[in-house]
N, C-alpha and C positions, 0 to 999 in steps of 0.2 A: 481433662485434655481430650480433644476430639480424636477420633480414630478414622484413618483414611480407608476408603472403599473404592477401589479402581473401577472406572466406568468408561467405556469407549465413546468417542465422539458420535459414532453412528447410532448409539443407543439413546442419545439425548434428543428431546424435542427442541424446537427452535428457541423457545423462551428460556429453557434451562441452559442451553448453550450460550445464549446472549448474556444471561446472568453470570455464568462462569467466566466468560470473557471479561466482563466488567469487573468482577472480583479480582481476577488475575491482574488486570490493569491497575486497579486501585491499590493493590497490596504492595508491600515492600519487596525488595529483592531477596529478603530472608526466606521467602516461601514458607512462612509459618502457618500451619494448618489452623490453629486457633484464631489467628488474625483473619484468615479468609472466611472461616465460619462466621465470625462477628460481622465482617463487612457484608457478607451475603444476607445476614439477618437484617441489618440496617437497611440495605437496599430494598429488600422485600417488604419490610415494615413501612418504609417511606412510600413505596408504590401503592400499597393498600390504603395508607392514610390519605394520600393525595387523590385517590379515586381512579387510578389508571387500571385498565383491564389486564395489562400484561407489561412485562419489563421493557419490551421493545418500544411500546407507546410511551412509557415513562421516559426512556432515554431520548426519544425523538422530540417530545413536546416540552420537557422540562430540562433543558440542557445546562441550566445553572447549578444543578445539584451534583451530578457526576459528569466530569468533563472528558473522561477517557474516550468516550465514543467519538467525539468530534475534534479533540485537540491533538491528534496524532500520537497519542500515548504509545510508546514502543511495545510495552508488554501487552496491551490490548490488541494491537496490530499483530503481534507475534502469535497470540492465541487464535485469532480469527483466521489467520492464514495457514495455521499448522495443519498437517495431515493427521489422520487417525494414528498412524504409526508414531509420529513425532509427539503427539499428546500422550500416547500410551507410555512412552519412555521419558516423559518429563514429569518429575515429581510435583513441581509447583502447579502445573496444569491439572494434574490428577487431583490435587488438593482443592483447586478451584471448582472442579466439577463436583467433588464430594460436598463442598460447602454450599454450592447452589442447590444441589439435591436436598440437602438437609434443610435449608431455609424454605424452599418451596413446599416441603412436606410438613412444615411446622415443627421442625426438630429443635435441638438444643440451641439456645441463644447465648453465645459467648460474649455478646456486647452488653449484656445486662440491661436490656431495654433502651439502648441508645438510639438516637435519631440522627446523630452527626458524628463525624470523625475528622482527624487531622493526622497528617504524616509529618515528615521532617521539615516541611515548610513553616510550621508554627515556630520552630527555633530559628530557621534561616531568615524569616521575615518578622521576627517577634515584634519589633517596634511599630510596624504598620499592619500587623495581622488583625483581621476583622474581629475575631473572637477575643483576642487579647485586649483590644481597645474598648470592648464593652464589659469585660470582666470574666475571668476564668478562675475556677477553684478545683483543686484535686481532692476528691472524697477519700482517697487513700494515697499514701506516699508512693507506693509502687506504680501508680498510674503515671507518675511524672518521669517518663522514660527519657526525656530530653533535658531534664534538669533545668527547667525554666522557672522563672518566678511566677507566682500567682499574681493576678491583677484585679483591682477593684475600682469601681466607679459608682459612687453612691448616687442613686436616683430616688427622689421622693415625689410621689404622685399625690396631687391635691384635687379636691373638687370644690366648686363654689356652692355655698349654702345661703339661701335667702330666708331670713326670719323676720317676723314682725315684733318690734319692741313693744312689750305690753304696757310700758309707761308712757310712751310717746305715740304709739300707733304707727310709727314709721317702719318702712322696710329697711332691714340691715343686711348687707352683704358680708359674708365672712368666708374664709378658706379653711377647709379641714383636710388633714392628711388622710389619704386612703390607705397608703402603705409605702414600703420602701424595699429596695434591694440593692446590693452592692456588686453582684456578679450575675451574669446571664447564663453562663455555661458551667456545668458541673460534670466532672469525669465519672464514667461508669466502669471502665475497664481499659486495659492497655495490653496489646499483644503484638509481637513482632516489632514493626516500626510505626504502629498506629495507636493513637489515643482516641477513645470513644467518649462521646458527650451526650448529655441530655440538658434540657433547659431547667434552670433551678425552679424549685417550687414557689419561691418568693416572687420571681419574675412572672411565672405563669399566673399567679393569683393577682398580683397588682396590675399587670398589663392585660389580663383576660386573653392571653395569647394561646395559640394552638401549639401543642407540644412538638409538632413536626415542622414548624416554620421558623 
């Protein structure tokens, strides 16, 4: 379990403050320190993987990953507008600062190398949720904090092969299976109100995908 270490707003550089605000906005109202540690690690990992120089640039240019900066998220707004005194006396905000500091210094990763996450919306919008529709699997039962069903969608990838028939000399076209997968997302951890995910190894191999996309 992560251990909090209080830090005042005026001690933060702008990027750490930005990351803390995003973490606070993305986290659940439970103000769980481990959840915030994990969220901060995912955001920082995504920033690096996508090649952005800092978290502010990431938030400004890739708005489809974390929406709290632009969608009026009340927790994000509350953090950015809070005074130093308010932050000092708010346990959740202090946790967010500690989580941002940990992630930016390469500290403990409570997401277990996740690149994605979901909150309560995965249960509320289960039937239409983007991850559910392409397949989710829980690597451990305790990750299923919303008690939702796993989903699978079998995908078989083929390639066309052209060969010359030795007896006729004619070109013959055939299809061969490259590989298959039945889920895209696999859980790595769950803290507070958040489930953390990575792309399945089968999906990455078959689709030649990048682990952060």
